[in-house]
Kinemage of the C-alpha trace (Angstrom):
@kinemage 1
@onewidth
@group {chain A} dominant
@subgroup {mainchain}
@vectorlist {calphas} color= white
{ca met a 1} P 144.470 -12.728 192.606
{ca pro a 2} L 143.578 -9.655 190.216
{ca glu a 3} L 145.309 -8.915 186.898
{ca gly a 4} L 147.693 -5.980 186.793
{ca leu a 5} L 146.720 -2.439 185.884
{ca phe a 6} L 148.448 -0.271 183.603
{ca ser a 7} L 147.357 3.569 183.239
{ca ile a 8} L 149.209 6.181 181.399
{ca asn a 9} L 147.203 9.017 182.607
{ca leu a 10} L 145.184 8.458 185.758
{ca asn a 11} L 143.571 11.899 185.127
{ca asp a 12} L 141.759 9.868 182.274
{ca lys a 13} L 140.344 7.559 184.695
{ca ala a 14} L 139.177 10.199 187.165
{ca pro a 15} L 135.601 10.775 187.715
{ca ala a 16} L 133.847 13.913 186.125
{ca ile a 17} L 134.070 16.828 188.939
{ca val a 18} L 130.651 18.183 189.635
{ca ala a 19} L 130.025 21.659 190.944
{ca glu a 20} L 129.920 21.790 194.578
{ca ser a 21} L 130.934 18.152 194.941
{ca ile a 22} L 133.323 15.530 195.828
{ca val a 23} L 133.295 12.486 193.875
{ca ser a 24} L 135.543 9.202 193.892
{ca arg a 25} L 136.199 6.211 191.983
{ca thr a 26} L 137.770 3.052 193.103
{ca leu a 27} L 140.496 2.313 190.720
{ca trp a 28} L 142.048 -0.719 192.130
{ca thr a 29} L 141.455 -2.943 195.141
{ca ala a 30} L 143.772 -5.751 196.033
{ca glu a 31} L 144.887 -7.628 199.355
{ca arg a 32} L 147.344 -4.922 200.595
{ca val a 33} L 146.346 -1.648 198.780
{ca lys a 34} L 143.099 -0.063 197.538
{ca ala a 35} L 143.709 3.017 195.124
{ca val a 36} L 140.732 5.491 194.786
{ca leu a 37} L 140.735 8.595 192.596
{ca phe a 38} L 139.100 11.678 194.019
{ca gly a 39} L 137.718 14.946 192.408
{ca phe a 40} L 136.904 17.870 194.373
{ca ala a 41} L 135.147 20.977 192.965
{ca pro a 42} L 136.813 24.431 194.333
{ca gly a 43} L 135.590 25.344 197.992
{ca gln a 44} L 135.037 21.439 198.716
{ca glu a 45} L 136.878 20.363 201.805
{ca leu a 46} L 137.379 17.146 203.916
{ca ser a 47} L 137.202 18.071 207.403
{ca glu a 48} L 139.754 17.159 209.849
{ca his a 49} L 139.495 13.121 210.411
{ca thr a 50} L 141.910 10.164 210.782
{ca ala a 51} L 142.115 6.677 209.035
{ca ser a 52} L 142.829 3.530 210.512
{ca thr a 53} L 145.281 2.461 208.090
{ca pro a 54} L 148.361 4.147 206.638
{ca ala a 55} L 147.695 6.086 203.259
{ca ile a 56} L 149.304 8.192 200.464
{ca ile a 57} L 147.964 10.961 198.778
{ca his a 58} L 149.304 12.182 195.452
{ca ile a 59} L 147.767 15.196 193.951
{ca leu a 60} L 147.342 14.805 190.264
{ca glu a 61} L 145.799 18.305 189.170
{ca gly a 62} L 144.781 21.377 190.874
{ca glu a 63} L 145.688 23.633 194.225
{ca ala a 64} L 144.474 22.736 197.401
{ca thr a 65} L 145.843 22.920 201.334
{ca leu a 66} L 146.704 19.950 202.899
{ca thr a 67} L 146.687 19.801 206.881
{ca leu a 68} L 148.455 17.013 208.175
{ca gly a 69} L 148.651 16.789 212.140
{ca gly a 70} L 149.252 20.484 212.834
{ca asn a 71} L 150.962 21.143 209.758
{ca thr a 72} L 149.427 23.022 206.832
{ca gln a 73} L 150.972 23.255 203.635
{ca pro a 74} L 150.077 24.078 199.984
{ca ala a 75} L 149.583 21.408 197.729
{ca gly a 76} L 149.339 21.213 193.878
{ca pro a 77} L 150.402 18.738 190.840
{ca gly a 78} L 153.000 16.461 192.107
{ca thr a 79} L 152.245 16.830 195.703
{ca trp a 80} L 152.960 13.283 197.378
{ca val a 81} L 152.277 12.483 200.975
{ca tyr a 82} L 152.800 9.631 203.382
{ca met a 83} L 150.215 9.578 206.354
{ca pro a 84} L 150.855 7.158 209.218
{ca ala a 85} L 147.374 5.489 210.606
{ca gln a 86} L 145.356 7.752 213.006
{ca leu a 87} L 147.323 11.098 211.710
{ca pro a 88} L 144.409 13.608 211.612
{ca his a 89} L 144.376 14.999 208.113
{ca ala a 90} L 142.089 17.591 206.084
{ca leu a 91} L 142.157 18.998 202.452
{ca val a 92} L 140.425 22.240 201.076
{ca ala a 93} L 140.168 22.485 197.216
{ca his a 94} L 141.002 25.974 195.936
{ca thr a 95} L 140.451 24.848 192.370
{ca asn a 96} L 139.380 21.630 190.789
{ca val a 97} L 141.724 19.084 192.302
{ca thr a 98} L 142.202 15.510 191.281
{ca met a 99} L 143.739 13.391 193.925
{ca leu a 100} L 145.005 9.685 194.096
{ca leu a 101} L 144.536 8.165 197.530
{ca leu a 102} L 146.301 4.830 198.273
{ca leu a 103} L 145.211 2.952 201.365
{ca leu a 104} L 147.749 0.636 202.605
{ca arg a 105} L 146.519 -2.568 204.533
{ca thr a 106} L 149.157 -4.134 206.968
{ca glu a 107} L 149.398 -7.854 207.315
{ca gly a 108} L 146.282 -9.281 209.332
{ca glu a 109} L 143.713 -6.415 208.170
{ca ala a 110} L 140.789 -7.382 206.562
């Protein structure tokens, strides 16, 4: 079992955002959750896709547009979203964006 992790400021742990790129850093992996910090340069996007597990998105810095199912909303610092498995979703970064993604594993998933 991994030891606990304490972070005062997740932005300090985020990968450096490189122009015209999307970068990520796995912060934590445990039996039921994987935490990944993402950095998006302005104009970068994740095209619509689905995930096999439920997930939580928390925007830490920057401005983006999030599409969840057929609903498109602006997203900025403090935006928090729960997504059930298989929900189509997408993101477009308008500025540098730092995002925490929590992938939630249910019992019986590897």
